[in-house]
C-alpha positions in Angstrom: -28.1 113.4 20.6 -25.8 113.3 17.7 -26.5 114.7 14.5 -27.0 111.5 12.6 -29.7 110.7 15.3 -31.3 114.2 14.6 -31.2 113.4 10.8 -32.7 110.0 11.3 -35.2 110.9 13.9 -36.5 114.0 11.4 -36.9 111.4 8.6 -39.1 109.1 10.5 -41.2 112.0 11.4 -41.8 112.8 7.6 -41.9 109.0 6.5 -44.7 108.3 9.0 -46.5 111.6 8.7 -46.7 111.5 4.8 -47.3 107.3 5.0 -50.9 109.0 5.7 -51.8 110.3 2.4 -49.5 107.7 0.7 -52.3 105.2 2.0 -55.0 107.1 1.1 -53.3 107.4 -2.8 -54.1 103.5 -2.8 -50.1 103.2 -0.9 -48.5 103.4 -4.3 -46.2 106.2 -2.5 -45.2 104.4 0.5 -42.3 102.5 -1.4 -40.7 105.2 -3.1 -41.3 107.6 -0.4 -38.8 104.9 2.1 -36.0 103.7 -0.7 -35.3 107.5 -1.2 -35.2 107.9 2.8 -32.9 105.3 3.3 -30.3 106.2 1.0 -30.1 109.4 2.5 -29.8 107.3 5.9 -27.2 104.7 4.4 -24.0 104.7 6.3 -21.1 105.7 4.0 -18.1 104.9 5.8 -16.7 101.1 5.9 -16.4 101.6 9.5 -19.9 101.9 10.0 -21.0 98.3 8.2 -18.1 96.8 10.1 -19.2 97.2 13.3 -23.2 95.8 12.7 -23.5 92.0 13.6 -25.4 90.5 10.7 -27.6 88.1 11.6 -27.0 84.5 10.1 -30.6 85.0 8.2 -29.9 87.4 6.5 -27.5 85.1 4.4 -30.4 83.2 2.7 -32.0 86.3 2.3 -29.2 88.1 0.8 -28.9 84.8 -1.8 -32.6 84.3 -2.6 -32.6 88.1 -3.8 -29.5 87.3 -5.8 -31.4 84.8 -7.1 -34.4 86.6 -7.9 -32.1 88.8 -9.8 -30.8 85.9 -12.0 -33.9 84.7 -12.5 -34.8 87.3 -15.3 -31.9 85.5 -17.6 -34.4 83.0 -18.5 -38.4 85.0 -18.1 -39.8 85.7 -20.9 -40.3 89.1 -19.2 -38.5 91.9 -21.4 -38.6 94.4 -19.1 -36.0 94.3 -16.5 -37.1 97.4 -14.1 -38.1 94.6 -11.1 -34.6 93.6 -10.6 -33.5 97.0 -9.2 -36.9 97.4 -7.5 -37.1 94.5 -5.8 -33.0 93.3 -5.1 -32.2 97.0 -4.4 -35.7 97.9 -2.6 -36.0 95.5 -0.3 -32.8 96.1 1.4 -33.3 99.6 1.8 -36.6 98.6 3.3 -34.5 97.0 6.0 -32.5 99.7 6.4 -34.9 101.8 6.8 -37.1 99.8 9.1 -33.4 99.2 11.2 -31.8 102.4 11.7 -35.9 104.2 12.6 -36.5 101.4 14.8 -33.5 101.5 16.7 -33.8 105.8 18.2 -33.7 106.7 21.3 -34.6 109.3 23.4 -36.7 112.2 22.5 -36.3 111.4 19.1 -37.8 108.1 19.7 -41.0 109.7 21.1 -41.7 112.1 18.7 -41.7 109.2 15.9 -43.8 107.2 18.0 -46.2 110.3 18.4 -46.4 110.9 14.7 -47.0 106.7 13.7 -49.8 106.9 16.9 -51.7 110.1 14.5 -51.0 108.5 11.1 -52.7 105.4 12.3 -55.8 107.2 13.9 -55.9 109.5 11.3 -56.0 106.7 8.0 -58.3 104.6 10.6 -60.3 107.7 10.8 -60.7 108.5 7.2 -61.2 105.0 6.3 -64.4 104.8 9.1 -65.9 107.5 7.2 -65.5 106.6 3.8 -67.1 103.0 5.1 -69.6 105.1 6.3 -70.7 107.1 3.4 -70.0 104.2 0.8 -67.0 105.8 -0.6 -68.4 109.0 -1.6 -65.1 111.1 -0.9 -63.0 108.9 -2.7 -65.9 108.1 -5.3 -66.1 112.0 -5.9 -62.6 112.6 -6.1 -62.4 109.5 -9.3 -65.4 111.2 -11.1 -64.1 115.1 -10.8 -60.2 115.6 -9.8 -59.2 112.6 -11.8 -61.7 113.0 -14.7 -62.6 109.2 -14.7 -65.8 108.6 -17.0 -67.7 105.2 -15.6 -70.0 103.3 -18.3 -71.8 102.1 -14.9 -71.8 102.8 -11.1 -70.9 99.6 -9.9 -67.6 100.2 -12.7 -66.8 103.4 -10.3 -67.4 101.4 -7.1 -65.2 98.2 -7.8 -62.4 100.8 -8.7 -63.2 103.0 -5.3 -63.2 99.3 -3.1 -60.2 98.7 -4.8 -58.2 101.8 -4.0 -59.5 102.1 -0.4 -58.7 98.4 0.0 -55.6 99.0 -0.3 -55.3 101.8 2.0 -57.1 99.6 4.6 -53.7 96.6 4.0 -51.4 99.0 5.6 -53.5 100.1 8.3 -54.0 96.3 9.7 -50.2 96.2 9.6 -49.9 99.0 11.3 -52.7 98.8 13.8 -50.9 95.8 15.9 -47.6 97.5 16.9 -49.6 101.1 17.7 -52.3 99.3 19.7 -49.7 97.4 21.8 -47.6 100.7 21.6 -50.6 102.9 22.9 -51.2 100.3 25.7 -47.7 100.1 26.7 -46.9 103.7 26.6 -50.3 104.1 29.1 -52.8 104.9 27.0 -55.5 101.7 26.2 -58.1 103.1 25.4 -56.2 105.3 22.5 -55.4 101.7 21.7 -58.7 100.3 21.6 -59.8 102.9 19.3 -57.7 102.4 16.9 -58.4 98.4 17.4 -61.6 99.3 16.5 -61.2 101.7 13.7 -58.9 99.0 12.1 -61.7 96.7 12.5 -64.1 98.7 10.6 -61.9 99.5 7.8 -60.4 95.5 7.5 -64.5 94.5 7.2 -65.6 97.3 4.7 -64.9 98.0 0.8 -65.4 94.5 -0.2 -62.0 93.6 0.2 -62.1 90.2 2.7 -58.4 89.4 2.1 -58.1 92.3 5.0 -60.8 91.0 7.4 -59.2 87.6 7.4 -55.8 89.5 8.0 -57.0 91.0 10.8 -58.7 88.1 12.2 -56.5 85.6 12.2 -53.7 88.3 13.2 -55.4 88.9 16.0 -55.9 85.3 17.5 -52.5 84.7 16.9 -51.0 87.5 19.1 -53.5 86.8 21.5 -51.5 83.4 21.5 -48.1 85.0 21.5 -48.9 86.9 24.5 -49.5 84.0 26.2 -46.7 81.3 24.9 -44.5 84.2 23.1 -41.3 82.2 22.1 -43.2 79.3 20.9 -45.4 81.4 19.0 -42.4 83.2 17.1 -40.9 80.2 15.6 -44.4 78.5 14.9 -45.0 81.5 13.0 -42.2 81.7 10.9 -41.6 78.4 10.5 -45.4 77.8 9.5 -45.5 80.5 6.8 -42.2 78.8 5.5 -43.7 75.9 5.3 -46.5 77.2 3.4 -44.3 78.4 0.8 -42.2 75.3 0.0 -45.2 73.2 -0.1 -47.6 75.3 -1.6 -47.7 73.4 -5.0 -48.8 70.2 -3.3 -51.0 71.5 -1.7 -53.2 73.9 -3.8 -54.4 71.1 -6.5 -55.1 68.7 -3.8 -57.0 70.8 -1.8 -59.6 72.3 -5.3 -59.7 68.9 -6.5 -61.6 67.7 -3.4 -64.4 70.9 -3.1 -68.0 69.8 -4.0 -69.3 71.3 -6.9 -71.7 72.7 -5.1 -69.2 74.7 -3.2 -67.7 75.8 -6.4 -71.0 76.8 -8.2 -72.0 79.2 -5.3 -69.1 81.0 -4.4 -68.6 84.7 -5.4 -67.3 85.1 -9.1 -64.4 86.3 -7.5 -63.1 83.6 -5.4 -63.9 81.1 -8.3 -61.7 83.1 -10.5 -59.0 83.2 -7.8 -59.0 79.4 -7.9 -59.1 78.6 -11.2 -56.1 81.4 -11.1 -54.4 79.2 -8.8 -55.1 76.3 -10.6 -53.5 77.4 -13.7 -50.4 78.9 -12.1 -49.8 75.1 -10.4 -49.6 73.9 -14.4 -47.4 76.0 -15.0 -45.0 75.3 -11.9 -45.1 71.7 -12.8 -43.7 72.6 -16.2 -40.5 74.5 -14.7 -40.4 73.3 -11.0 -36.5 73.6 -10.5 -35.4 77.4 -11.4 -39.2 78.3 -12.2 -40.1 80.6 -15.4 -38.0 84.0 -14.4 -39.1 86.9 -12.5 -42.0 88.5 -13.3 -42.8 85.2 -16.1 -46.4 85.6 -14.3 -47.2 88.6 -16.9 -46.5 87.1 -20.3 -47.3 83.9 -19.3 -50.9 84.5 -18.9 -54.0 82.6 -21.0 -57.4 83.2 -21.5 -59.4 80.5 -19.1 -63.0 79.8 -18.5 -65.1 81.2 -15.0 -68.5 80.0 -14.5 -69.0 80.2 -17.9 -67.0 83.5 -18.6 -63.8 83.7 -20.2 -61.1 85.6 -17.9 -57.2 86.1 -17.5 -55.1 83.3 -16.4 -52.6 85.3 -14.7 -53.9 88.9 -14.1 -50.3 90.4 -13.9 -49.4 87.5 -10.8 -51.1 84.5 -9.3 -52.5 86.3 -6.5 -50.5 83.7 -4.3 -47.3 84.8 -2.8 -46.1 81.6 -2.8 -47.5 80.0 -5.5 -45.8 83.7 -7.4 -42.3 82.1 -5.9 -42.5 79.0 -6.8 -43.8 79.9 -10.7 -40.7 82.4 -11.1 -38.4 81.3 -9.0 -38.6 77.5 -8.6 -38.0 74.9 -6.0 -34.5 77.1 -5.2 -36.0 80.7 -4.4 -39.1 78.6 -2.5 -36.6 77.0 -0.1 -33.7 80.0 -0.1 -36.8 82.1 1.5 -38.0 79.7 3.4 -34.7 79.0 5.0 -34.6 82.9 5.9 -37.6 82.6 7.1 -36.9 79.8 9.7 -33.3 81.1 10.6 -35.0 84.7 11.4 -37.8 82.8 13.7 -34.9 80.9 15.4 -33.2 84.2 16.2 -35.8 85.5 17.2 -37.5 83.3 19.4 -34.2 82.6 21.1 -33.6 86.6 21.5 -34.1 87.3 25.6 -34.1 91.3 24.7 -37.8 90.7 23.1 -40.5 90.7 25.6 -44.0 89.5 25.5 -45.6 92.7 23.9 -42.9 92.9 21.3 -43.7 89.2 20.6 -47.0 89.8 20.0 -46.3 92.8 17.8 -43.7 91.0 15.3 -46.4 87.9 15.1 -49.1 90.3 14.2 -46.9 91.4 11.5 -46.0 88.7 10.6 -49.6 87.1 10.3 -51.3 89.5 8.7 -48.9 89.7 5.8 -48.5 86.1 5.6 -52.2 86.5 4.8 -52.3 89.6 2.6 -49.7 88.1 0.5 -51.0 84.2 0.3 -54.8 85.3 -0.6 -54.2 88.1 -2.8 -51.5 90.6 -3.4 -48.5 90.1 -5.8 -44.8 89.3 -4.3 -43.1 91.8 -5.3 -45.3 94.5 -5.1 -43.8 97.6 -3.7 -46.3 99.4 -1.8 -47.1 96.6 0.7 -43.2 96.0 1.2 -43.3 99.6 2.1 -46.3 98.9 4.4 -44.4 96.0 6.4 -41.3 98.3 6.9 -42.7 100.6 8.3 -44.8 98.1 10.3 -41.6 96.5 11.2 -40.4 99.9 12.7 -43.3 100.7 15.2 -42.2 96.8 16.4 -38.9 97.8 17.5 -40.4 100.9 19.2 -41.9 98.3 21.8 -37.8 96.7 22.6 -37.1 96.9 26.5 -34.9 99.9 26.9 -32.0 97.3 27.9 
């Protein structure tokens, strides 16, 4: 065992252990923790980098990140802090996933054990909060944080938002953790983890977590039967959704019957109007977009069910539309090519077994659902969470 491997193993154990309290705290601490520890593991000598066999999918991904940074030049937003968070943060998250995921021997077993513990602890915490209607989180916000809410409903909105953010990393990690437990000869542990995650995903009025769990479970089940084909279909499908989203959304929204629009919950009616408003902005600058973080200053007031609400509350709540809105066709094509290339290389890799294929599909599909239906594409907390899940996927690789 080398000193470098021990350092990576210690860092991996620490990060996976701290992922539990980080997720409980709305998951906001995951990204800075991973970026800092990735810098600790960063190879400093040139010969270390020359030994890396860079996949060609990294070329369009690197170009996409460069384009994201360059697009700030014509953005109406005047705060450049998102540039280093995205352009430097994403490579650091990838570095963490690869360095920790390629551990072998005792340190790999230790990190795997901490991973299972973190998923179980987070699932148990959210299970308890679901049974008590978020009483623990509500008490913390009122007594420790000292927030005064005018109405109890306002408190519960904040509580459900916080717990929903905590459940998202659990959904991402649950698939690899369940497969890992099953692979290690602990099917009962895997079943318990799956059930705890199921409860968390369907609680806290966060429908996107439930959708991510269900769709990912179905996709992973199909991947167990058709592993190679499902890898290519998954990444190709996500790429296709990103490239075609502005063409699909307006037609779908216009075809919805008025009876459906009038009877859906206010949150979803608002979201549909946000997507419509974002689509209109995309057609104003379709080639190069409005620039990084342009979603923030481009917001306007829209009418939803007789109420005046924000047209773009920080972002369009649809990652594909946000990529188009801020980086245009160029950004969407670069990211689409990177995803297709990644799917091709994974599907042709004979060292990836059936279980690992299913875990990859789980993470990719659940992450895509979370981003396309809810979260902003540049939010660091879920980028860090998916890197944790990617590390767990590496642990399922064949021994050779």
